[in-house]
Structure formats: structure tokens, C-alpha cells
C-alpha positions as CSV (number, residue, x, y, z in Angstrom):
1,M,77.8,90.4,92.5
2,K,81.1,89.5,94.1
3,K,80.3,92.0,96.9
4,L,76.9,90.2,97.5
5,F,78.6,86.8,97.6
6,S,81.2,88.1,100.0
7,S,78.4,89.4,102.3
8,L,76.5,86.2,102.1
9,A,79.6,84.3,103.0
10,V,79.9,86.4,106.2
11,V,76.3,85.4,107.0
12,V,77.0,81.7,106.5
13,L,80.1,82.0,108.6
14,I,78.2,83.8,111.4
15,L,75.4,81.2,111.4
16,G,77.9,78.3,111.4
17,I,79.8,79.7,114.3
18,F,77.0,81.0,116.6
19,A,73.8,79.1,115.8
20,P,75.0,75.6,117.0
21,S,76.4,77.1,120.3
22,V,73.3,79.1,120.9
23,L,71.1,76.0,120.4
24,A,73.4,73.8,122.5
25,D,73.3,76.3,125.3
26,S,69.5,76.4,125.1
27,H,69.2,72.6,125.2
28,D,71.8,72.2,127.9
29,Q,69.7,74.3,130.3
30,N,66.6,72.2,129.8
31,A,65.3,68.9,130.9
32,M,62.9,66.5,129.2
33,L,59.6,65.4,130.7
34,R,56.8,63.1,129.6
35,V,53.5,62.5,131.3
36,L,51.8,59.1,131.9
37,H,48.2,58.6,133.0
38,A,48.3,55.4,135.1
39,S,45.3,55.9,137.4
40,P,42.9,53.1,136.4
41,D,39.6,54.7,137.5
42,A,40.5,58.3,136.8
43,P,38.8,60.1,133.9
44,A,40.6,61.8,131.0
45,V,42.8,64.6,132.3
46,D,44.3,67.9,131.4
47,V,47.8,68.6,132.6
48,Y,49.1,72.1,133.4
49,L,52.7,73.0,133.9
50,N,53.2,76.4,135.6
51,D,49.5,77.2,134.7
52,E,50.1,76.5,131.0
53,A,48.3,73.5,129.4
54,V,50.7,70.9,128.1
55,V,48.4,67.9,127.8
56,E,44.6,67.9,127.1
57,G,42.2,65.0,127.3
58,A,44.8,62.3,128.1
59,E,43.0,59.0,129.0
60,F,44.1,56.1,131.1
61,K,47.3,54.5,129.7
62,A,48.1,57.6,127.6
63,A,51.8,58.6,127.6
64,T,53.1,61.7,125.9
65,D,56.3,62.2,124.0
66,Y,59.1,63.9,125.9
67,M,58.7,67.7,126.1
68,E,61.5,70.1,126.7
69,V,61.2,72.2,129.8
70,P,63.5,74.6,131.7
71,A,65.5,73.0,134.5
72,G,64.3,73.8,138.0
73,E,61.1,73.6,140.0
74,H,57.7,73.5,138.3
75,T,54.1,73.4,139.5
76,V,52.2,70.5,138.0
77,E,48.4,70.5,138.2
78,I,46.1,67.8,136.9
79,Y,42.4,68.4,136.3
80,A,39.6,66.2,135.1
81,A,39.5,67.1,131.4
82,G,37.8,70.5,130.8
83,T,37.2,71.3,134.4
84,K,40.0,73.9,135.0
85,G,38.3,77.0,136.4
86,E,35.3,75.0,137.5
87,Q,36.8,72.4,139.9
88,D,40.0,72.1,142.0
89,P,42.8,70.0,140.5
90,V,42.9,66.3,141.4
91,I,46.7,66.7,141.8
92,S,48.6,69.9,142.6
93,T,52.3,69.5,143.3
94,T,55.8,70.6,142.4
95,V,58.5,68.7,140.6
96,N,62.2,69.6,140.3
97,V,64.1,68.6,137.2
98,E,67.7,68.9,136.4
99,A,69.3,70.2,133.1
100,G,70.1,67.4,130.7
101,M,68.0,64.8,132.4
102,A,64.8,63.0,131.4
103,Y,61.8,62.3,133.6
104,T,58.4,60.6,133.7
105,A,55.6,62.2,135.7
106,A,53.1,59.4,136.3
107,A,49.6,59.9,137.7
108,I,49.1,56.7,139.7
109,D,46.8,55.1,142.3
110,N,43.0,55.1,142.3
111,L,41.2,58.4,141.8
112,E,40.4,58.7,145.6
113,N,44.2,58.6,146.4
114,I,45.6,59.8,143.1
115,Q,49.2,61.0,143.3
116,L,52.0,62.1,141.0
117,K,55.1,60.0,140.9
118,A,58.2,61.7,139.3
119,I,60.8,59.2,138.0
120,Q,64.2,60.0,136.5
121,D,64.7,58.1,133.2
122,S,67.8,56.8,131.6
123,M,68.5,57.7,128.0
124,E,71.5,55.4,127.1
125,A,72.4,51.8,127.2
126,T,75.8,50.2,126.8
127,E,76.7,49.5,123.2
128,G,75.2,46.2,122.1
129,M,73.0,45.9,125.1
130,A,69.4,46.7,126.0
131,K,68.3,48.2,129.3
132,V,65.0,47.8,131.0
133,R,63.3,48.5,134.4
134,V,59.9,47.6,135.9
135,G,57.3,49.8,137.6
136,H,54.5,48.5,139.7
137,F,51.5,50.9,139.3
138,I,48.6,48.6,140.1
139,P,46.9,49.7,143.3
140,G,45.8,46.8,145.5
141,A,47.9,44.2,143.6
142,P,50.5,42.1,145.5
143,A,54.2,42.3,145.1
144,V,55.4,40.9,141.8
145,D,58.4,39.3,140.1
146,V,59.3,39.6,136.5
147,G,61.3,37.1,134.5
148,P,61.2,34.5,131.7
149,I,58.3,32.1,131.8
150,G,59.5,29.2,134.0
151,G,62.9,30.9,134.5
152,D,64.7,32.9,137.1
153,D,63.6,36.3,138.2
154,L,65.0,39.4,136.5
155,F,63.2,41.6,138.9
156,S,61.8,40.4,142.2
157,G,59.6,41.7,145.0
158,A,58.4,44.9,143.2
159,E,55.6,46.4,145.3
160,F,53.2,49.2,144.5
161,P,54.2,51.9,143.6
162,M,57.8,50.9,143.3
163,V,60.0,51.4,140.2
164,T,63.1,49.2,140.0
165,D,66.6,50.2,138.9
166,Y,67.5,49.5,135.3
167,M,69.1,46.2,134.3
168,E,71.1,45.7,131.1
169,I,70.4,42.5,129.2
170,D,71.3,41.0,125.9
171,P,69.0,42.2,123.1
172,G,66.4,39.8,121.7
173,S,62.9,38.5,122.0
174,Y,61.9,37.2,125.4
175,D,58.9,35.2,126.7
176,L,58.5,37.1,129.9
177,E,55.8,37.1,132.6
178,V,54.7,39.2,135.5
179,R,54.0,36.8,138.4
180,T,53.2,36.9,142.1
181,T,56.1,36.1,144.4
182,D,54.6,32.6,144.8
183,G,54.8,32.0,141.0
184,T,51.3,32.6,139.9
185,Q,51.3,34.3,136.5
186,L,49.5,37.7,136.3
187,I,50.5,39.0,132.9
188,D,51.9,37.0,129.9
189,L,54.6,39.0,128.1
190,S,55.6,36.4,125.5
191,G,57.4,37.9,122.5
192,T,58.7,41.0,124.3
193,N,61.4,42.4,121.9
194,L,64.2,44.4,123.4
195,E,66.6,46.1,120.9
196,A,70.3,46.8,121.3
197,G,71.1,50.3,122.4
198,K,67.5,51.0,123.6
199,V,66.2,51.7,127.1
200,Y,62.7,50.6,128.2
201,S,60.3,51.0,131.1
202,A,57.8,48.3,131.6
203,F,55.0,49.8,133.8
204,A,52.4,47.4,135.2
205,V,49.1,49.3,135.2
206,G,45.4,48.6,135.6
207,T,43.7,46.7,138.4
208,A,44.4,43.5,140.2
209,D,41.6,41.8,138.2
210,N,42.7,43.3,134.9
211,P,46.5,43.9,134.9
212,E,48.5,44.9,131.8
213,V,51.9,46.3,131.0
214,L,52.9,49.5,129.1
215,L,56.3,49.2,127.5
216,L,57.7,52.7,127.0
217,Q,61.0,53.5,125.3
218,D,63.1,55.8,127.4
219,S,65.9,56.1,125.0
220,A,63.6,58.1,122.7
221,A,64.2,61.0,125.1
222,M,64.4,63.6,122.4
223,P,61.7,66.2,122.5
224,T,59.2,66.2,119.6
225,M,57.0,69.1,118.6
226,M,55.3,70.7,121.6
227,P,51.6,70.1,122.0
228,A,49.3,72.6,120.3
229,T,48.6,74.1,123.7
230,G,52.2,75.1,124.0
231,L,54.5,75.3,127.0
232,G,54.8,79.0,127.5
233,G,58.1,80.4,126.3
234,T,59.8,77.0,126.3
235,A,58.1,75.9,123.1
236,D,60.0,78.6,121.2
237,S,63.4,78.1,122.6
238,S,65.0,76.6,119.5
239,S,63.3,79.0,117.1
240,N,64.5,81.9,119.3
241,A,68.1,80.6,119.0
242,W,67.8,80.6,115.2
243,M,66.3,84.0,115.3
244,Y,69.2,85.4,117.3
245,A,71.7,83.7,114.9
246,A,69.8,85.1,111.9
247,L,69.8,88.6,113.4
248,L,73.6,88.3,113.8
249,G,73.8,87.3,110.2
250,V,71.7,90.3,109.1
251,L,73.8,92.6,111.1
252,A,76.9,91.1,109.5
253,M,75.4,91.5,106.0
254,G,74.7,95.1,106.8
255,A,78.2,95.7,108.0
256,G,79.5,94.0,104.8
257,F,77.5,96.3,102.6
258,M,78.5,99.4,104.6
259,L,82.2,98.4,104.4
260,T,82.0,97.8,100.6
261,R,80.2,101.1,100.1
262,K,82.8,103.0,102.1
263,R,85.6,101.5,100.1
264,S,83.8,102.4,96.8
265,E,83.3,106.0,98.0
266,A,86.9,106.2,99.0
């Protein structure tokens, strides 16, 4: 029994030493990516990354959680839902992502001119502050300002398809509005709550006649479970790391038993 506990201790030690570093190396080599459907007249879509389906049936205003992908260049193709193999993609392009960074890939503009806009996201705010930016994704709409109702602009002159820089502000509940540059309100954002330590993107979407805002949290840039469709080998990166660590542990256990047996035979 003592021999068994001794061997198990070796396994625990191996796992404790190697598993975190293997996992860290895996995550450090990856980026995080989410997909946003912001084309107001486009149908539901399927999104393929390097010919592997990562999103299926995403409708207008749908935004995925962040997905972990290898750093580097990737081919992104977007099809009307269920049409891959029957029709050409409505978007086919490449995006380049850096290790340790987070991105939003947004399908924007009307279907006739649909395009993919890749935006680098921020994941952290200064302690005690909130951080927010604005994106203008409404085709045909004029330039807009964003600020408190009746107050000064926080963001001014945002034109389609512009995304502003982030701004840090005190956390709290704000009565904001999106307005034209001459002061006409387009969207009432009363009661917008911005929490300390969190980062947000406020994307104006829809049409000029029916505008609205999607408030996404960028500081949630931690990958959740991959979609059921998977992402090729990427979906298994963390489980592979644990597998390697476990294999090291098994080898260590075997070595422990062999050493004990040799000692007893001696």
C-alpha cells in the first residue's frame, strides 16, 4: 500500500508540474474570436473557418461566444444557412489573428454589399472603471454621436462602418442616446448599466428606419465550449494537454512500480 501511495504521489507531482505549463503554452499560442451577424437584410448564415463549420443558422443580431482559434491567418467563409456545396459563399476572405488577443468578426452592410469587418477587442479595464466603444453598423444611416441625453458627446462623428476607440468612464447607470450630429435622437439608451472592470462594445445595427444597439461584453473574452460543429483540432487543445500530462503520469507510475519491484527483487 505504501508503494502504491508513493507511485500516486509521483503522478500528482508530475501533473502539478507539467499540466499547467502545457495548458498555458496551448492558450498562449491561440487567439479568441467571436462572430456577429450585423447585416440587416441577410438571411441566417453558416460560418466556416478553414472549411470547418463553427457557426450554423446564425440570424441577424446573433453574436457567438468567444471561440479559441490558433494564431495566424484563417480563411473565413459565410454561406446562407444550409447552402454550402450548393451556392457560393456570400463572403470569402482571410483574417489574421495574434496570439493572446481577442477579435470580433462582424458581417456588416446590406446583403448586396455584405462584407466582413474584423475588429480587435480589449479584454481589460482599469480597476474601478468601465470601458466602452461604439460601432456604427447601420448602412445608409448618417454619422452619429453618442452621449447622455441632453449632455455632451462621449463619441462624436461615427460614420458607417466605423468603430471608435475605447473610452474609460466611471461605472454606473447612464441615460444615453444615439443621435445625429445635429442632435436628433435615433436610439434611446436610457438605463444603460456599465459595471466596473468590464469592457463593452455598443454596436448600432439595423436600418436607418429601424435602428437599435447591441451591447456586447468584450471582457468576457474567455472561450466557452466550442460549438457542436467543432473547430477542427482546436476544439481539443485543452483536452490534449491533459492527455499528455496524464500520459506522463502513467509513465511515472509505471517507473515507480518497476523501481519498487527491482528493489524487492534485490
